[in-house]
C-alpha positions, 0 to 999 in steps of 0.5 A: 529487523535485526539486520536493520538494527545492526545497520542503525547501530553501524551507522550510529557509529560512524557519528550520524547527525540525523536518519532517514529510515524505511522500517522493514516493518511497524516493529521497528520500535525497539530498535529505533530507540537505541537510535532516539537515545543517543539524541538522533532525530529520526526520519520514517519513509513509507512506513511509521514504527510502532512503540516510538515518537519519531520526529519527522515521517513522509508517506504518500496519502494511503487513503487517496490510493483507495479512493482512486482504486474504488473509483475507478472500479465504480466508473468501470461497473457504470449503472449495473448491479454488480458484485465487487472483491476486496483484497487489502493487503496485510492487516498489520501494514498501515499502507493496507489499513489507509487503502482500505479506508478509501474503500470503506469510504466510497464504496459506502456510497454506491447503491448499486454494488455488493461486496462478496469478498472482503480479504486481507491477504497476510503479507501481500501474497500474490499466491493468496490473492491468486486463491482468494481469488480463484474461491471468489470466482468459483462461489459466484458462477464467475459473476464478479465485475471487480476486484479492487485490490491494494497492490500490484503483487495482489493483481497478480493473482487476481490476473492468473485466477481471471485468466484461468476462467477465460475472463481476461479483459471482463474483470476490472483489476486494480493495482498500485506502483505500476510494476513493470510486469503489470504495466505489460498486463495493462497493455494487454488489457488484463489489468485495468489500471494501477496508481503511481506514486511520483516519488521525487518529493518524498525524498526531498522533504525527507532528506529537508526535514533530516538537515533541519532536525540535525540543526536543532530546527522544526521543519514544515509538515502537513499535519501533526 
């Protein structure tokens, strides 16, 4: 984040009229405040910084990601009574929070599902996801039908745990981003699904908004 703050300073010295930034983390507010103090409009992309009012924000609908993952798990399970594990990413991250809210909405209506693990994974750690998955399987004698995980990195850890117990292809595993390694896991049947976000429109909207803000105009938005 310090390096990114230095990059903001360097860009301001070049006389920019607007800034598009993907914050390293949500603590970028104090660094971006120096940009705002110069009257430069700020477009945040993918992650919303705390402690500052930026001018425009572009992101996917993260709650919809959670909804799609949870619905896919319920479709996989069917009408059977089943145990489910949730690996939800970093609790301090707004992306993880949004995805988790989708889980809550869908699973609240699933009478045949019991959530046996509901775990935030600090820093989206694949290693921690592996450990949590192994512990969950051990605690329930491998009787876990689905691991609903927020990203492909977490799914990678789950797949390692599932493979280690000879359950590959027998347990639902979700992900997000369709990383190449995870696409291979899906092709092999080890991971069930992943969510792909078509980012072309994100970039276009961010650039369009930045240009309009630089001109003193108000860009269109889906919400305020």
